[in-house]
C-alpha positions in Angstrom: 202.3 153.9 185.6 199.4 154.2 182.8 199.4 151.4 180.0 196.0 150.5 177.7 194.9 147.9 176.8 195.2 147.2 172.7 193.1 146.0 170.4 189.9 146.3 168.1 189.3 145.5 165.2 185.9 147.2 164.2 188.4 150.4 163.4 191.9 148.6 162.7 193.6 149.3 165.7 196.2 146.2 166.0 196.5 148.0 162.0 197.0 151.3 162.8 197.0 151.6 166.5 195.0 153.9 168.7 194.3 157.0 167.2 193.3 159.5 170.4 195.8 158.5 172.1 198.7 159.7 168.8 196.5 163.8 169.0 197.2 162.8 173.2 200.0 162.0 173.9 203.3 162.3 172.3 204.1 165.2 171.3 205.4 165.2 167.9 207.7 161.4 167.9 205.0 159.4 168.6 205.9 156.3 169.9 203.9 152.9 171.3 204.9 149.8 172.9 202.3 147.4 173.0 204.1 144.7 174.9 202.6 140.7 176.3 200.0 141.0 179.5 201.4 137.4 181.3 203.9 140.0 184.1 200.8 142.6 185.1 198.3 139.5 185.5 201.4 137.1 187.6 201.8 137.2 191.6 204.6 138.7 192.0 204.9 139.6 195.2 208.9 141.0 194.9 208.0 144.3 193.2 206.0 145.6 196.0 203.2 146.7 192.6 200.0 146.4 191.4 197.7 146.2 188.1 194.3 147.5 188.5 192.0 148.5 185.6 190.5 152.0 185.9 187.1 152.5 187.2 185.3 154.5 184.1 182.8 157.1 185.9 180.8 160.0 187.5 179.7 160.4 190.7 176.5 157.7 190.2 178.6 155.6 188.7 181.1 155.6 192.4 178.0 155.3 193.9 177.2 152.1 192.3 180.4 151.1 193.4 180.8 151.9 196.8 177.0 151.1 197.3 177.8 147.6 196.0 181.1 147.0 198.9 178.7 148.3 201.5 175.9 145.5 200.5 178.8 143.1 200.2 180.1 143.8 203.9 176.8 143.5 206.0 176.1 140.3 204.2 180.2 138.5 205.1 179.3 140.1 209.3 179.8 137.5 210.5 183.6 136.9 208.3 184.6 140.8 209.5 183.9 139.2 212.7 186.2 136.5 212.7 189.1 138.9 210.5 189.1 140.9 213.0 188.4 144.7 213.1 192.0 145.9 212.6 192.2 143.6 209.2 189.5 144.8 207.5 190.4 148.4 208.5 193.6 148.1 206.2 192.4 145.9 203.9 189.6 148.5 203.3 191.7 151.6 203.5 194.2 149.8 201.0 191.0 149.4 198.4 190.4 152.8 198.7 193.9 153.7 198.1 193.8 151.7 195.6 189.9 153.0 194.1 191.4 156.6 194.6 194.5 155.9 191.7 192.1 154.2 189.6 189.0 156.0 189.4 188.4 158.4 185.5 185.7 160.7 184.7 183.8 157.9 181.3 184.6 160.2 178.8 187.9 158.6 178.7 186.8 155.5 178.9 187.8 154.4 175.3 191.1 154.3 176.7 190.4 151.0 178.3 193.7 152.1 181.1 195.2 149.9 183.8 197.4 151.9 186.0 200.1 150.1 187.9 200.2 151.2 191.6 204.0 150.9 194.1 202.6 153.3 197.1 206.4 151.6 199.2 205.0 153.7 202.1 201.7 151.7 202.2 202.7 148.2 200.5 206.4 148.2 202.8 209.3 148.9 200.0 210.6 146.7 196.9 214.5 146.2 196.6 214.7 145.5 193.3 212.5 149.4 192.3 214.6 152.0 191.9 213.9 155.6 193.3 216.2 158.2 191.2 215.5 162.2 190.9 214.9 163.3 187.2 214.2 166.8 185.3 210.8 166.0 183.2 209.1 169.3 181.6 210.9 171.5 184.0 210.3 169.7 187.2 213.0 167.9 189.3 210.7 164.7 191.2 211.4 161.4 191.8 211.7 158.9 189.3 210.6 154.7 190.0 211.5 153.0 187.4 211.7 148.8 187.6 214.5 147.1 185.7 214.0 145.5 182.9 215.9 142.5 183.5 216.8 139.1 185.7 218.1 139.7 189.2 219.7 136.2 190.2 220.0 137.7 193.8 216.2 138.2 193.7 215.9 135.4 192.1 213.3 137.7 190.3 213.1 137.6 186.1 210.2 137.9 183.1 210.8 141.4 182.3 213.8 141.6 180.2 213.0 143.9 177.2 212.8 140.4 174.6 210.4 138.9 177.1 207.8 140.5 177.7 207.5 142.8 174.9 205.4 142.2 171.4 206.8 145.4 169.2 206.8 148.8 168.6 204.3 151.2 166.4 206.3 153.9 165.2 203.3 157.2 165.2 202.3 159.6 162.3 205.2 161.6 163.0 207.6 163.2 159.5 210.8 161.5 161.1 208.9 158.4 161.6 211.7 156.1 159.1 215.6 157.7 161.8 212.9 156.8 165.0 212.1 152.5 163.4 215.9 153.0 162.3 217.0 153.9 165.6 214.4 151.5 167.5 215.2 148.9 165.5 218.9 148.6 165.8 218.3 149.6 169.5 216.2 146.1 169.6 218.8 144.3 168.3 221.5 145.3 169.8 219.7 143.7 172.6 219.2 140.7 171.8 214.9 141.3 170.9 214.6 137.9 168.0 213.4 139.8 164.8 214.0 142.9 165.7 213.4 145.0 162.9 210.1 142.9 162.7 209.6 143.8 165.8 209.0 147.7 164.8 206.8 149.1 162.6 205.6 152.5 161.3 201.9 153.9 161.0 200.7 155.8 158.1 197.8 157.7 159.7 197.7 161.2 157.8 197.3 162.5 161.4 198.4 166.6 160.5 199.1 168.9 164.0 
C-alpha cells in the first residue's frame, strides 16, 4: 500500500489537497483520505506488515546509500561475528528486499510517499490480513485487505475507521456534492463522530 505525507503551508495543501496528486490519481472522482500516522509508526507484529519511507534517488543517490551501508558494516565486524553469518545474511536480505520496494525516481519526490509492505513468504503470514481475488481494471488479481476494525480473538485493535480517519477531501470533480453526501452518510452509519464535518470539498478548478 502507498500513502503520502500531507501538509505544506507554503502551498495551502492543508486546505485544498495536493494538486499534483489530484491530476495523477483517482480519475474523475478523486477522493483523498487522511489518516493520523500513529498506526504506521507503531510496532504491531500481528500484521506482519512494515512501513517504510520512500527513498527518492537516481543511480548515484542509491549508490551513496549503498556505500554508507557497506561502510557501516565494515565498522562493526566484531558485532557481525557475534551475530553469525546466517543472521547477518537474513537481515541484509530483508534490507535489500525493503529497499527494492521503497526506492523511486527523484522526479516523484514531492509525493513524500511511504510504502506499507506485506511479504508473507519472507516475514510470515498474518492471521489478520485477508486475501481475496478481485478483478480490477479487467485484470483478476490477489488483493490483500487490512480489516479496519478490532479483532478480539487476536487482540488486534487501533485501526478502526473512527480511530484513524482524520478527514476526507473530495477532489476536483463535477460530482463533488453527491460524493460528499454519500461519504458523510457512510461515516455516520459507521459511528464516526462529526461525520459531516470530516468530509469537505476541494475547490481547485481542475480541468482535464
